[in-house]
Every structure is written in structure tokens, then in C-alpha cells.
LOZA-265519 format. One line per field, with one value per atom (N, C-alpha, C): residue in one letter; z, y negated, x. Coordinates in pm, 1 decimal. Each point is the difference from the previous one (the first is absolute). Example, Ala and Ser with C-alpha at 12.3 -4.5 7.8 and 13.67 -1.06 7.14 Angstrom:
% residues 2
r	a  a  a  s  s  s;
Z	780.0  0.0  0.0  -72.0  6.0  73.0;
Y	569.0  -119.0  -120.0  -105.0  -119.0  -109.0;
X	1319.0  -89.0  90.0  -35.0  82.0  -77.0;
END
This chain:
% residues 283
r	x  x  x  x  x  x  x  x  x  x  x  x  x  x  x  x  x  x  x  x  x  x  x  x  x  x  x  x  x  x  x  x  x  x  x  x  x  x  x  x  x  x  x  x  x  x  x  x  x  x  x  x  x  x  x  x  x  x  x  x  x  x  x  x  x  x  x  x  x  x  x  x  x  x  x  x  x  x  x  x  x  x  x  x  x  x  x  x  x  x  x  x  x  x  x  x  x  x  x  x  x  x  x  x  x  x  x  x  x  x  x  x  x  x  x  x  x  x  x  x  x  x  x  x  x  x  x  x  x  x  x  x  x  x  x  x  x  x  x  x  x  x  x  x  x  x  x  x  x  x  x  x  x  x  x  x  x  x  x  x  x  x  x  x  x  x  x  x  x  x  x  x  x  x  x  x  x  x  x  x  x  x  x  x  x  x  x  x  x  x  x  x  x  x  x  x  x  x  x  x  x  x  x  x  x  x  x  x  x  x  x  x  x  x  x  x  x  x  x  x  x  x  x  x  x  x  x  x  x  x  x  x  x  x  x  x  x  x  x  x  x  x  x  x  x  x  x  x  x  x  x  x  x  x  x  x  x  x  x  x  x  x  x  x  x  x  x  x  x  x  x  x  x  x  x  x  x  x  x  x  x  x  x  x  x  x  x  x  x  x  x  x  x  x  x  x  x  x  x  x  x  x  x  x  x  x  x  x  x  x  x  x  x  x  x  x  x  x  x  x  x  x  x  x  x  x  x  x  x  x  x  x  x  x  x  x  x  x  x  x  x  x  x  x  x  x  x  x  x  x  x  x  x  x  x  x  x  x  x  x  x  x  x  x  x  x  x  x  x  x  x  x  x  x  x  x  x  x  x  x  x  x  x  x  x  x  x  x  x  x  x  x  x  x  x  x  x  x  x  x  x  x  x  x  x  x  x  x  x  x  x  x  x  x  x  x  x  x  x  x  x  x  x  x  x  x  x  x  x  x  x  x  x  x  x  x  x  x  x  x  x  x  x  x  x  x  x  x  x  x  x  x  x  x  x  x  x  x  x  x  x  x  x  x  x  x  x  x  x  x  x  x  x  x  x  x  x  x  x  x  x  x  x  x  x  x  x  x  x  x  x  x  x  x  x  x  x  x  x  x  x  x  x  x  x  x  x  x  x  x  x  x  x  x  x  x  x  x  x  x  x  x  x  x  x  x  x  x  x  x  x  x  x  x  x  x  x  x  x  x  x  x  x  x  x  x  x  x  x  x  x  x  x  x  x  x  x  x  x  x  x  x  x  x  x  x  x  x  x  x  x  x  x  x  x  x  x  x  x  x  x  x  x  x  x  x  x  x  x  x  x  x  x  x  x  x  x  x  x  x  x  x  x  x  x  x  x  x  x  x  x  x  x  x  x  x  x  x  x  x  x  x  x  x  x  x  x  x  x  x  x  x  x  x  x  x  x  x  x  x  x  x  x  x  x  x  x  x  x  x  x  x  x  x  x  x  x  x  x  x  x  x  x  x  x  x  x  x  x  x  x  x  x  x  x  x  x  x  x  x  x  x  x  x  x  x  x  x  x  x  x  x  x  x  x  x  x  x  x  x  x  x  x  x  x  x  x  x  x  x  x  x  x  x  x  x  x  x  x  x  x  x  x  x  x  x  x  x  x  x  x  x  x  x  x  x  x  x  x  x  x  x  x  x  x  x  x  x  x  x  x  x  x  x  x  x  x  x  x  x  x  x  x  x  x  x  x  x  x  x  x  x  x  x  x  x  x  x  x  x  x  x  x  x  x  x  x  x  x  x  x  x  x  x  x  x  x  x  x  x  x  x  x  x  x  x  x  x  x  x  x  x  x  x  x  x  x  x  x  x  x  x  x  x  x  x  x  x  x  x  x  x  x  x  x  x  x  x  x  x  x  x  x  x  x  x  x  x  x;
Z	-28.5  36.0  -45.0  -14.1  -32.2  90.9  67.9  128.6  -63.4  2.6  -42.4  157.5  -37.3  116.2  -67.4  45.5  -62.4  42.3  71.6  31.6  -137.4  -1.8  -133.8  -117.8  21.1  -196.3  12.8  103.4  5.0  -15.8  53.7  -37.2  -95.2  -88.7  -107.3  -161.5  59.8  -55.4  41.4  90.8  44.6  -116.4  58.9  -83.8  -181.5  -67.1  -124.9  -46.6  125.3  -85.9  -10.6  135.1  -27.3  -139.2  -18.9  -111.5  -125.9  17.1  -154.9  57.5  56.5  49.9  -43.8  48.7  -23.6  -130.3  -73.2  -169.9  -69.8  22.0  -44.1  -32.4  171.7  -5.8  -100.9  -55.0  -109.1  -96.2  -53.6  -132.4  75.7  63.7  18.4  28.4  14.8  -61.8  -77.8  -134.5  -28.5  -171.5  42.1  -23.4  15.2  160.2  60.8  -84.7  6.7  -60.5  -194.4  -42.9  -176.6  7.5  121.7  -16.7  46.7  -3.0  106.2  -160.0  27.0  -72.7  66.8  -114.6  56.7  83.7  117.3  59.1  128.2  -20.5  159.7  29.8  -116.1  105.2  60.5  -18.4  36.3  116.6  32.1  167.2  112.5  81.6  133.9  111.4  17.0  -4.2  -154.7  -2.1  -161.9  13.1  -102.7  7.0  11.6  33.9  67.0  -58.7  -79.5  -47.9  -111.7  -143.4  -142.1  -0.2  -124.7  -32.1  -123.9  -108.4  -70.5  -132.1  -3.2  -126.2  -44.3  32.8  -103.7  -121.6  -63.1  -170.1  -50.8  67.0  -97.9  -25.6  155.3  -20.3  -71.9  26.3  -71.9  -174.4  -58.3  -128.5  -59.7  107.8  -26.3  -1.9  79.7  38.3  -153.1  41.2  -131.3  -154.1  -72.1  -81.9  -25.2  70.7  -32.7  11.3  35.9  9.3  140.9  72.6  191.9  47.4  34.1  98.3  -56.8  -29.4  -49.2  -16.2  -71.0  31.0  -51.0  77.0  -100.2  -105.6  -57.8  -150.4  5.2  23.4  -36.9  -64.5  -24.4  -91.2  57.5  -41.5  24.5  149.9  60.9  95.4  -61.4  -103.0  -94.6  -59.7  -70.1  -44.9  112.7  54.4  114.5  48.8  7.4  72.1  -142.5  -124.0  -91.6  -4.5  -3.3  -3.0  99.2  165.1  68.4  -21.1  -24.1  -30.2  -124.6  -68.9  -117.3  7.7  118.2  99.8  73.6  74.5  81.0  -23.3  -146.8  -55.6  -96.0  -53.7  -84.3  92.7  101.6  115.0  7.2  133.2  35.8  -149.1  -101.8  -92.4  -38.8  -58.7  -62.7  154.0  145.7  68.7  21.5  3.3  -9.5  -82.3  -119.0  -170.4  2.7  52.7  -45.7  127.7  116.3  113.9  -13.5  -59.4  -86.6  -11.9  -145.9  -68.0  48.2  31.3  55.6  151.7  36.9  160.8  -130.3  -61.0  -139.3  -24.4  -53.6  -60.2  78.1  118.0  100.8  89.1  12.0  32.6  -80.5  -76.7  -154.5  -70.9  -23.5  -121.9  124.9  -109.1  30.3  -52.3  14.5  -127.5  120.7  -10.9  21.6  104.7  109.3  131.4  -31.9  33.1  32.5  128.0  102.7  114.2  41.5  -94.2  19.7  -20.1  -151.5  -45.9  43.3  107.8  149.3  76.8  72.5  95.0  -69.0  -113.6  -46.9  -19.0  -63.8  31.5  142.6  91.4  108.1  97.0  -99.4  110.8  -72.8  -102.2  -43.0  125.6  122.6  111.2  75.3  -44.3  41.0  -30.7  -131.4  -96.5  -33.6  25.6  31.9  -90.2  -97.3  -81.8  66.6  138.3  50.8  -17.5  37.6  16.1  -109.9  -183.1  -133.1  -81.5  109.2  -59.9  -130.0  -4.2  -96.7  -111.8  -45.6  -84.8  -17.8  19.0  -62.2  -33.2  63.0  -133.3  -97.5  24.1  -113.6  -102.5  36.8  -97.3  -120.2  117.5  -16.4  -125.3  80.7  -94.0  -124.7  -62.6  -103.9  -78.5  40.1  -86.4  3.0  32.8  -60.6  101.8  82.8  90.6  97.6  -4.7  142.7  -61.9  89.4  9.7  -66.4  19.9  -73.7  165.1  -43.6  33.4  0.2  -68.0  -23.6  100.5  15.7  78.8  115.4  20.3  125.4  124.5  -143.4  37.4  21.8  -138.5  -27.2  88.4  59.2  88.8  141.4  37.7  94.8  13.4  -104.9  -61.1  69.9  -2.2  43.2  178.3  40.6  139.7  61.2  39.3  74.4  134.3  50.5  76.5  -59.4  -84.1  -74.3  -79.6  -23.3  -56.9  89.2  108.4  105.2  25.0  62.0  3.4  -74.7  -137.7  -95.1  -15.2  34.0  10.2  112.1  102.5  123.8  -29.7  -49.2  -56.1  -63.8  -133.8  -121.5  101.6  78.2  57.0  114.8  -21.2  131.3  -158.6  -94.9  -83.5  -27.0  9.3  2.6  -163.7  9.3  -102.5  -92.3  65.0  -126.2  -55.9  32.0  -104.8  -85.7  -28.9  -124.9  -83.6  120.0  -153.2  -52.8  59.9  -77.5  -95.7  27.2  -135.1  -117.2  43.1  -65.7  -81.5  81.4  -94.6  -101.1  62.9  -108.1  -101.6  -15.0  -112.6  22.0  96.5  52.8  -42.1  -49.7  -56.2  148.6  12.7  124.1  46.1  -93.2  19.7  2.2  -54.6  50.8  163.4  19.5  117.3  161.8  -98.6  84.7  15.8  -138.4  21.9  33.3  2.0  41.6  132.7  118.4  76.5  118.6  -35.8  92.3  6.8  -87.0  8.5  74.5  -4.1  87.2  110.8  30.2  165.9  48.3  -50.1  25.1  52.5  -59.9  -13.9  107.7  133.7  131.5  6.0  -24.8  50.1  -62.4  -171.1  -122.9  74.5  81.6  71.0  66.5  122.5  85.5  -28.5  -73.5  -46.5  -112.5  -73.3  -67.9  97.4  58.7  122.5  96.1  9.7  53.4  -85.6  -131.5  -84.0  -56.9  9.7  -99.2  125.0  132.9  107.6  -19.4  -48.5  -8.3  -62.3  -150.1  -123.3  58.2  33.0  18.1  88.4  82.4  100.9  -19.4  -142.8  -40.4  26.5  32.5  5.8  -65.7  47.7  -45.1  -170.3  -23.4  -165.7  -88.9  -12.6  -38.6  -32.6  159.1  19.6  -97.0  -1.9  -101.6  -133.5  -63.3  -128.9  -67.1  28.7  -47.2  32.1  -116.2  18.3  -65.6  -61.3  -114.6  116.5  51.9  121.7  -66.2  -143.3  -8.3  30.5  33.6  52.9  144.6  84.3  140.8  84.4  107.3  24.4  150.9  44.9  77.3  121.0  40.6  161.6  -38.9  -115.5  -54.1  33.2  2.0  -48.0  137.2  95.4  170.4  79.6  -100.2  86.9  -84.0  -99.1  -60.9  2.7  78.0  11.3  139.2  27.9  188.2  -22.9  -140.1  -15.0  -56.4  -89.4  -68.7  43.8  148.5  15.5  58.1  -86.1  32.6  83.7  -48.1  53.6  157.6  9.0  83.7  -30.8  78.3  -70.7  -1.8  -79.3  -68.3  74.0  146.0  75.9  -118.2  8.7  -58.5  -128.1  -71.2  -175.3  35.0  130.0  11.6  75.9  69.5  90.6  -145.4  -95.6  -55.3  -98.7  -47.9  -36.9  60.0  156.1  23.1  32.8  20.6  12.5  -148.8  -114.3  -120.4  -20.9  48.1  -0.2  75.6  110.3  129.7  -91.5  -123.3  -46.5  -46.9  -115.9  -61.1  66.3  105.1  95.1  46.7  103.9  99.8  -106.8  -156.1  -31.9  -3.1  -125.7  9.6  140.1  98.1  98.4  66.0  -8.3  28.4  -114.7  -141.3  -93.1  -18.9  54.8  31.8  135.4  112.3  152.0  15.1  -100.2  104.1  -144.6  -104.4  -36.2  10.4  101.2  -3.7  154.1  108.1  115.8  -24.9  -78.4  -60.9  -54.6  -124.8  5.6  84.4  103.1  127.8  86.9  15.0  65.5  6.9  -127.5  -40.1  19.4  18.6  18.9  -150.3  -8.4  -98.7  -107.3  -100.7  -127.8  -31.4;
Y	143.4  -160.4  -80.8  -103.4  -137.0  -92.7  -41.7  -133.1  -90.8  -135.7  -100.2  -80.1  -95.6  -83.7  -102.0  -49.1  -181.3  -85.5  58.1  -81.1  76.2  94.1  66.8  -125.1  68.1  -61.1  -207.0  -36.7  -119.8  -18.2  77.3  -10.5  46.4  76.1  21.6  -104.5  -94.9  -52.0  -134.7  -72.2  -63.8  29.0  105.3  63.5  -65.2  71.9  -35.0  -104.1  -131.2  -84.7  -100.2  63.6  -92.8  12.0  167.8  44.2  -42.3  -52.4  -47.4  -143.0  -63.8  -153.2  10.4  100.1  -40.8  48.3  92.0  22.1  -173.1  -3.8  -95.2  -183.7  -18.8  -120.8  -39.0  96.2  -67.4  -37.5  97.5  -71.6  -117.2  -34.8  -83.8  -141.5  45.4  -136.1  -35.7  117.7  -26.1  -87.2  62.3  -59.6  -187.9  -14.3  -141.4  -55.4  32.7  -45.8  -29.0  86.3  -16.5  -157.4  -16.1  -137.3  -125.8  -9.1  -108.2  -55.2  -154.9  -30.3  67.1  -48.2  75.6  -74.8  -177.8  -28.9  35.7  -6.8  73.1  147.8  130.2  50.0  12.3  -101.1  -15.6  -120.8  7.1  -38.0  73.4  -22.5  82.7  -81.6  113.5  140.4  7.9  89.6  87.2  3.1  -71.4  -16.8  151.6  44.5  76.9  45.1  -131.4  -42.9  15.0  26.2  -23.7  -165.6  3.9  -175.3  13.3  -139.0  -58.1  46.8  80.0  -21.4  108.3  107.3  141.3  5.4  -34.4  -29.1  -92.2  -82.9  -43.1  51.4  102.5  81.2  164.3  -38.8  130.1  -21.9  -81.1  -24.1  -41.5  -37.4  -28.1  135.1  73.5  124.2  36.6  104.7  30.5  10.2  -106.0  -50.4  -72.4  -70.0  -97.2  71.8  3.0  51.5  26.5  31.8  -17.6  -87.8  36.7  -76.0  -75.3  -134.0  -79.6  20.5  -7.9  38.1  193.4  53.8  165.8  34.3  63.0  73.0  153.3  -54.7  110.3  -61.1  150.3  -38.8  -36.0  -46.0  -63.3  165.8  -48.1  100.7  102.4  -12.2  67.6  61.5  -37.6  136.9  67.5  -18.4  65.3  125.5  -98.0  116.9  80.7  -31.1  151.0  103.2  -90.1  100.2  76.9  16.7  41.9  103.5  -65.0  83.0  69.4  -19.7  104.5  128.3  -11.6  64.8  137.9  -104.3  100.8  136.5  -87.9  86.3  118.9  0.4  84.8  106.4  -61.4  85.9  94.2  -65.6  91.7  71.5  1.6  55.5  90.4  -24.4  71.5  125.1  -26.5  122.5  69.4  -30.7  82.3  86.3  -88.3  122.1  72.5  -4.1  80.7  123.5  -64.9  110.4  107.5  -71.0  136.9  42.8  -32.4  105.1  85.2  -29.6  82.9  84.2  -18.0  112.5  74.1  4.8  -3.5  126.5  7.6  131.9  15.8  -24.6  108.4  129.5  -95.6  88.8  111.7  -97.1  133.6  51.5  -18.3  44.6  116.0  104.4  116.0  -38.6  -38.3  10.9  5.9  73.3  6.0  -180.1  126.9  -149.3  -131.3  64.1  -128.2  -13.1  53.1  -74.0  -68.9  100.4  -80.2  -159.2  -17.1  -135.5  -70.7  55.5  -69.6  -69.4  68.5  -94.6  -64.5  17.0  -82.3  -137.9  -15.2  -118.2  -41.9  63.2  29.2  -76.7  -5.0  -5.8  -130.2  -76.9  -97.9  -158.7  56.5  -45.6  -75.4  65.3  -26.5  -107.6  23.9  -159.3  -104.3  -85.5  -108.3  -96.3  -49.3  -155.4  -29.4  -37.5  -64.7  34.5  137.4  153.9  -23.6  -22.3  58.4  -170.9  -38.1  -170.2  7.1  -12.9  -37.9  100.0  152.0  103.8  -75.0  -28.0  -50.7  -110.2  -69.7  -164.3  15.2  75.7  25.3  62.4  97.9  66.3  -116.0  -59.8  -105.9  -96.9  -71.5  -99.7  38.0  218.4  45.5  -8.2  1.5  -7.3  -61.4  -147.6  -165.9  13.3  31.2  -57.5  -114.3  -61.4  -80.0  -148.1  -82.5  -53.2  46.2  96.3  57.8  71.8  23.1  40.6  182.1  73.5  116.5  20.0  -90.3  -8.3  24.3  -146.5  -0.7  132.9  85.9  58.3  194.7  31.3  109.2  50.4  -40.9  59.5  63.6  -54.1  17.5  74.1  69.2  51.5  162.0  69.2  137.0  -25.3  152.1  -23.5  179.1  -50.9  191.6  9.9  -130.1  33.3  14.0  -34.8  -88.0  233.1  43.9  107.7  127.9  -18.9  70.2  23.0  -101.6  -65.9  23.3  -13.0  93.2  172.7  42.8  139.1  37.7  -71.1  94.4  -46.7  -99.7  8.5  90.1  -9.3  139.1  137.3  36.3  118.4  -3.3  -61.8  15.4  -4.4  34.0  -14.0  130.0  90.5  127.2  21.4  183.9  38.0  -0.3  8.3  16.8  -102.6  -89.1  -177.7  62.7  30.7  14.9  149.3  99.1  82.2  -1.7  -85.6  -44.1  -80.5  -62.5  -119.7  89.2  109.3  41.6  88.8  29.4  104.5  -120.4  -114.0  -48.2  -105.5  72.0  -42.7  -116.1  -68.6  -123.2  37.0  -74.0  -4.8  -81.5  66.6  -59.4  -171.3  -73.0  -142.9  -58.7  84.0  -43.6  52.0  108.2  36.5  -109.2  -48.6  -87.1  -147.4  -37.9  -120.9  12.9  50.7  40.6  65.4  82.3  40.9  7.3  -48.6  -34.4  -162.6  -69.1  -132.6  -19.5  2.5  -48.0  41.1  143.0  45.7  -70.4  -89.1  -41.6  -162.5  -37.5  -127.8  -96.0  35.6  -35.3  -28.7  129.4  -18.4  -77.5  -24.5  -115.4  -128.5  -58.6  -104.8  10.8  73.2  -44.0  -26.9  84.8  -48.8  -71.3  -77.7  -127.2  -106.5  32.2  -152.5  -5.2  110.7  21.9  -29.9  35.2  -14.7  -121.5  -63.5  -148.0  -92.2  43.8  -96.2  50.6  82.2  21.4  -57.8  -14.3  -36.7  -178.5  -96.3  -56.0  -82.6  82.8  -49.0  8.4  21.0  42.1  -99.5  22.4  -157.0  15.0  88.5  48.2  62.6  98.8  23.1  -117.7  -90.1  -103.3  -121.4  -50.9  -65.6  20.5  201.8  -46.0  30.5  48.4  17.3  -156.2  -78.2  -90.6  -130.7  -70.6  -127.4  -116.1  85.0  -131.1  -51.1  -172.2  26.6  -9.1  29.3  60.0  98.3  112.8  97.9  56.5  -130.0  14.9  8.9  138.1  -20.3  -70.9  26.7  -81.4  -6.1  131.9  56.7  -79.0  19.4  -68.3  -167.4  -67.3  -151.4  -85.7  106.4  -65.6  19.5  61.6  -0.5  -68.0  -84.4  -41.7  -141.4  -56.8  -123.7  21.3  61.6  -25.5  -51.9  80.5  -37.3  -125.3  -65.3  -101.8  -102.2  -49.4  -102.1  -68.7  -92.3  -92.0  -88.1  7.4  -106.2  74.0  -60.5  8.6  109.4  135.6  101.5  -77.5  47.4  -46.8  123.8  -52.0  133.0  22.9  -61.2  -2.1  122.1  -76.4  89.0  125.4  -4.9  156.7  124.6  -114.9  99.9  28.1  -111.6  -21.5  173.5  12.8  61.4  165.3  -2.6  108.1  48.5  -69.8  -1.9  110.2  -117.5  71.6  169.7  31.6  100.4  95.2  -17.9  52.9  100.2  -81.9  16.3  127.5  29.7  107.4  141.5  16.5  143.4  -41.8  -86.6  28.7  -17.5  -20.1  -1.3  168.4  14.2  210.9  51.9  5.5  31.1  13.8  -108.2  -11.9  64.6  -28.8  36.3  183.3  68.5  121.6  29.8  -49.4  24.6  212.6  -38.3  173.0  75.1  1.5  97.2  10.0  -107.1  -3.0  151.7  -72.9  49.0  185.8  17.5  141.4  48.5  -46.1  55.5  47.6  -87.2  22.7  115.5  26.0  74.3  109.3  39.8  103.3  126.0  144.2  53.6  108.4  28.7  91.8  -55.1  67.6  -74.5  77.8;
X	103.9  -105.7  94.2  -67.0  78.0  -45.9  122.0  -81.0  66.2  -123.4  23.1  89.1  51.9  123.4  8.5  -42.4  -43.3  135.9  88.0  81.7  134.2  -0.6  77.0  -48.9  -99.4  -40.1  29.8  33.1  42.8  112.8  76.0  154.9  85.7  -100.4  28.2  -61.9  -82.4  -51.4  81.9  78.5  63.8  149.9  36.5  125.9  12.3  -164.9  -36.6  48.7  -92.5  -3.9  131.0  118.7  90.9  76.4  35.8  32.4  22.7  -163.3  -78.2  90.2  -17.3  85.5  142.8  26.5  169.6  24.8  -50.0  -23.9  -36.1  -100.2  -85.8  73.1  48.0  64.3  155.7  63.1  94.7  -53.9  -165.6  -44.8  -111.7  24.5  -161.8  151.0  85.2  98.5  115.2  -82.9  51.0  -103.3  -147.4  -92.6  15.5  45.5  -46.0  145.3  117.4  86.0  -36.6  -53.2  -36.4  -65.8  -89.4  -127.1  52.8  88.9  88.6  135.5  29.1  37.8  164.9  174.5  71.8  41.4  -22.9  78.8  -83.3  -119.3  -66.4  70.5  69.4  22.3  121.3  99.4  151.5  -43.4  -122.6  -14.1  -32.1  43.6  -2.0  -165.7  -58.6  -48.2  -61.9  29.7  -63.0  -170.0  -61.8  -144.7  -83.0  -30.8  -150.9  -120.6  -18.6  -123.0  -46.6  -19.2  11.2  -23.8  57.6  36.2  -93.3  17.9  -111.7  135.2  140.1  30.1  -54.8  -44.3  -21.6  2.3  -63.4  -32.0  66.7  72.7  144.9  88.3  58.9  60.6  24.3  -195.0  -3.6  13.1  -18.2  39.5  141.4  85.5  114.3  83.0  -49.4  65.9  -33.7  -130.9  -10.4  -22.3  3.0  27.8  141.6  53.9  129.9  115.9  147.4  70.8  82.7  -102.8  18.6  49.4  121.5  124.8  27.8  12.9  77.6  174.7  116.2  97.0  -18.8  -71.0  14.2  40.1  14.9  51.3  -89.1  -187.7  -45.2  -136.5  -31.0  -170.3  -60.6  -59.7  -153.9  -56.5  -95.0  11.1  -118.6  -114.9  -77.4  64.9  137.9  63.4  78.2  34.8  56.6  -116.8  -119.8  -90.8  -50.8  -1.5  6.7  74.5  150.2  139.2  -43.5  -43.7  -27.3  -152.2  -58.6  -93.3  12.6  85.7  16.0  63.6  128.8  148.3  -165.3  -63.9  -36.4  -109.5  -82.2  -85.0  101.2  80.8  71.1  57.5  59.9  75.1  -128.2  -94.2  -108.1  -99.4  -33.9  -62.7  80.5  126.5  153.7  39.0  19.1  9.6  -139.7  -128.8  -80.0  12.1  -23.5  -60.9  171.4  165.4  67.2  15.2  -105.0  36.9  -118.5  -118.2  -162.2  110.2  6.1  96.4  92.4  46.6  132.4  -51.1  -68.9  -102.4  -54.2  -43.3  -98.8  56.8  98.9  90.9  44.8  73.1  0.3  -49.0  -155.1  -85.1  -76.8  30.7  -119.5  47.0  115.4  103.3  115.1  41.7  75.9  121.5  79.7  153.5  121.0  89.1  130.7  29.7  55.2  39.5  -78.3  -123.0  -126.2  29.4  29.4  -10.8  202.6  63.7  139.1  -42.3  -79.7  30.3  -98.0  -112.5  -68.7  112.8  56.0  157.2  30.2  3.7  123.8  -52.2  -144.0  -88.0  8.3  -42.9  -26.4  216.2  61.6  127.1  14.8  -54.7  45.7  -50.1  -105.6  1.9  104.7  103.0  116.7  97.2  -58.8  73.7  -85.8  -36.3  -71.6  108.2  -110.0  59.0  116.0  44.0  92.0  113.3  24.4  50.5  112.5  -118.4  -6.7  89.4  1.6  -42.8  128.3  120.0  83.6  -54.8  6.6  -35.0  -113.2  -100.1  -100.5  15.1  -12.2  53.0  128.7  57.8  58.7  -49.2  -132.7  -105.6  -25.7  -80.6  -106.0  76.2  150.5  6.3  52.6  30.1  45.6  -106.1  -94.0  -143.8  -91.8  69.1  -28.1  -157.1  54.5  -200.1  16.3  173.6  -53.7  -114.5  5.0  -113.6  -87.7  -34.2  -175.6  -53.9  -165.6  -23.0  -3.5  25.7  37.9  136.7  77.2  149.4  -95.1  -91.5  -57.1  -63.4  -73.0  -72.6  63.3  75.0  3.0  118.6  111.8  104.6  -63.4  -131.8  -71.5  -126.5  -53.1  -85.0  -36.9  130.0  -46.5  -15.0  -65.8  -36.5  32.2  44.3  34.0  -129.3  -22.0  -75.4  -131.8  -84.2  -159.3  52.3  107.1  -11.7  -45.3  76.0  -5.8  -149.3  -103.1  -94.6  -97.2  -4.6  -117.4  61.6  86.9  35.1  -82.9  26.7  -97.2  -185.2  -0.2  -125.1  -84.3  61.6  3.3  4.9  42.8  -60.8  -47.1  -78.3  -81.3  -151.4  45.1  -153.4  40.3  -163.0  -3.3  -12.8  81.1  52.3  -146.0  -92.2  -123.2  -17.6  34.5  -37.1  83.6  117.8  97.3  -49.1  -40.2  -36.9  -131.3  -103.2  -157.7  21.3  102.2  -15.4  86.4  125.9  28.0  -77.3  -79.3  -169.2  -115.6  55.7  -103.1  118.8  131.7  37.4  114.8  3.7  69.6  155.2  79.4  134.3  37.9  127.2  90.3  -23.1  -41.7  53.7  -161.4  -118.2  -125.0  -36.0  48.3  -3.1  50.7  138.6  64.1  -74.2  -81.0  -48.5  -161.2  -135.1  -78.8  -7.1  95.3  -9.8  91.2  133.3  160.7  -56.5  -7.0  15.6  -95.9  -146.4  -153.6  25.4  63.8  26.0  127.7  39.4  104.4  -18.7  -106.7  40.1  -29.6  -73.5  104.1  138.3  76.2  115.8  23.2  -0.8  50.6  11.8  -123.5  -27.7  131.1  -6.3  37.3  139.3  63.9  156.7  -8.6  -101.8  26.2  58.7  -99.7  -29.5  206.6  21.9  163.2  52.7  -11.7  99.6  6.3  -110.5  29.5  22.5  6.7  35.4  175.2  40.7  184.5  -10.4  -72.1  64.4  -8.9  -118.7  -15.8  150.8  -10.7  129.8  125.8  58.0  165.0  51.8  72.3  128.0  109.0  68.8  170.1  -7.0  -95.4  44.0  -87.0  -84.6  -1.4  85.4  78.5  87.7  154.6  -14.3  94.1  47.4  -123.8  -27.7  -64.0  5.4  -62.9  64.3  38.1  77.5  -118.3  -117.7  -70.5  -73.2  -9.0  -140.4  -111.2  -62.6  -105.2  -29.3  40.3  11.2  59.8  -26.7  10.5  -176.3  38.4  -99.1  10.6  -154.0  -67.5  116.8  54.1  45.2  108.3  82.2  142.6  -45.9  -96.3  -38.1  42.5  -86.2  -4.1  136.4  78.4  151.2  102.0  -67.8  80.0  5.2  -177.6  -5.6  62.7  -62.4  159.7  138.5  13.4  146.3  74.6  -168.3  63.7  16.5  35.2  -15.3  133.9  31.1  125.7  -138.6  -80.8  -152.4  -35.4  -80.5  -81.4  -89.1  -19.7  -145.3  -111.0  -75.9  -158.9  -107.5  37.5  -79.7  -168.6  -65.7  -100.4  -48.7  116.1  -5.7  85.6  59.5  64.5  -107.7  -43.4  -111.7  -107.1  -67.2  -117.2  96.0  52.1  87.0  -14.4  5.8  48.8  -149.9  -137.9  -112.6  -78.8  44.7  -3.4  0.8  157.5  75.4  -110.4  -102.3  -44.2  -121.2  -54.3  -113.0  -39.8  97.4  -56.5  32.9  63.8  9.9  -90.9  -30.6  -160.5  -119.1  -3.8  -165.1  51.7  128.4  9.2  -34.2  28.5  -38.3  -126.7  -38.5  -157.9  -100.5  -3.7  -38.5  1.6  87.7  -2.6  54.6  -86.0  27.0  -47.9  -132.8  -93.7  62.1  6.3  83.7  139.6  145.4  72.7  -15.8  -88.9  -19.2  -66.3  -93.9  28.8  99.2  53.9  94.8  175.7  -28.2  97.3  -80.7  -52.3  -80.7  -68.5  -71.3  -75.7  96.3  -60.0  97.3  -83.0  -88.0  -29.8  -56.5  -44.2  -63.1  -171.3;
END
């Protein structure tokens, strides 16, 4: 029997509220800083209430060249670059991992599990470890300063392959047999049976991989020399370092605020499928 303990409920809610405040305070300060003029943000104490410059700062940041004196593309272009990179990485990882897991589970060929473990071992070789040979390959292929160069080296994913393999192993063999009886070819079975049954897992992985691609800093910094290929995460760092002048915190914070919007939107839009994909244990 579950006992009703009001004191524990109150303590639990207080802990949750305190945690939310700790997480939300930096975001609130970022929003407040994006609504003031640059002079106000250099004065103590810093404001904790919004100002009246939100739309002016928004237009200047999004459609201008961002921080004056910084060698960066317009912020809308940097948002587009980050969005393209994140989408290509997320979709590419999911597509390759689905096909890899499908081949490992449903096709019988020599050294099948050996290939699977070779894929799994690549978890010990993230891009930071193999960055020099990867850069040389990308440079030799002429993919510097391109969306392909930003995304293709980050597409392979042993984690996603392992996850989809485990999902496919839970699908009854009777489904495969019945599809064969109906005359379905392997790719028809893959598209009409496996993909719908993996929908929630695909959604959960998409959220994780989109945020992974969006937050990339080191790899884009290495292979992009053209300011038009700058990503939004890179730009924030460049804005902070562009200062032989006083930092324009209103523009920097507005850029940071704009950089939060796409990942937050993806998480909110796919929240239900995301939770289902991480918690369901059977099909």
C-alpha cells in the first residue's frame, strides 16, 4: 500500500523547483541581456528584467552581420549552416544505421558478427581521435568549406547500429516468414514492416543526433575557412574573441538565444515519440 506523505511531497516539489530555477536562470539572463542596449549590460548590477530593445537587437543580429568587427557571416546564414549540418548528420546516421542493422540481423553471410563487432569497436575512435587522417581525407576529396565536409565524416554511428540491431531482434520471426509467403522482397519487408515498428526509436535517435550535430564545434572549426560556412556555435566563440573592443553583449546573447531555438523546437515537437522510444521495451 502506498502511503500519503505530504512532507515528502513538499520536499520533492521544492527540490524540483530549485533544480528548475538553477537551470532556467542562465537562460533568463541570456534573454534579458538580449533585450537591452550594449551600454546597460556593462553596468553593475546586471538587469534581471527585460528591456525595450528586443526587436531592434533581433533584427540587427539575424539580418545584419552580427557583431561589428567580427569576421562572420550573417546570423541567419550561420543558423542555416548549423541546421543543414545537424539534419544531414541525423538523417545520415539513422539511414546508415538502419541498413547496417538490417543486414546484420536478417542476412546470413560469413563473419557477420565479426563485422558487427568491428562497427561497435569504432566507439573507441571518435572524430577527435582520428581528426588528422579524417581531415586529410576530406581535404583530398575537395570537401573543405562544404556541407558534405561538415557532415559526412560524422555520419557513421556504432551506437545507432547497435540500438537498431536490438530493436530488430525483438521483432518476431513470424513477421519475416509471413512477408516471404506474401512475396515481399527484403527491401519491401524493411520499408513496410521494420521502419514502422522502429518509428519511436528513430524519433528518439533523431532528437539525440540532431542536438549532437548542432553542438559540433571542433570539426567545423577545423575544416571551414570561409566565413559563409561558419556555424552558429563557432560564431558565438568568435564574437567573444573579436574584442579589441568592448563586447556587445546584447548581440552575443541574442545570437546565443537564437542558437537555442532549433534544438528546443525539435525536443518539444518530438517529445512524445522521444520518451516512447527510450522507454518502450517491446513491440
